[in-house]
C-alpha angles and dihedrals in degrees: 000000000000125000094251090056091049091052092052094048093043091050088048088056094044095056099068090037089058090048089054089055106271109158123243087251093053089048089051089050091050089051089050093053095038101046115005091054087085090073085083088078091063097039092049089045087056094045094052102037103028084224113130095191111126091195094055090042089056093044089049094051096045093049090065091062135061129200112211117203092226124085095220113146117241103183118191140160114271113250113250095200126097106255126214111252092017104061097140088052095066126108087239093057091045092046092047089051090052089048090048088051090063090054099041098094109197094005092058097110092049096046088043089053089050088051093050090048090051090052093044091049090050092049092053092048088052093048093045087049091060088060100033106027114199116247091230094058092245127111121295122244 
């Protein structure tokens, strides 16, 4: 799933949460977890390759995925491993963020919102991967 789609879906999730009393800071945390987490693709690309080019990082990431024109479903179990170039999308990172939210004191609502955003992002990626499976066999993004 592409970042603009993550943004639209996360904003759609944020609107009723804001109406239910979520603070602006918690909504910002939700957006960080739901959208900006995709920055891990670039950071990981730079870490593994040493190349700072955003254009080449984007091309590298997009080359790993295919977008078939059909809407055939390809259900699969989510991978539990930490994938290269997608470290913050892992269940381990999402779980660690939820645990951190229990220890965050006054920042708990914001950290919990980030964790919820991360989980929502990952769920969207998994569902998107059912329709547009990646060529590499990993999760779609």
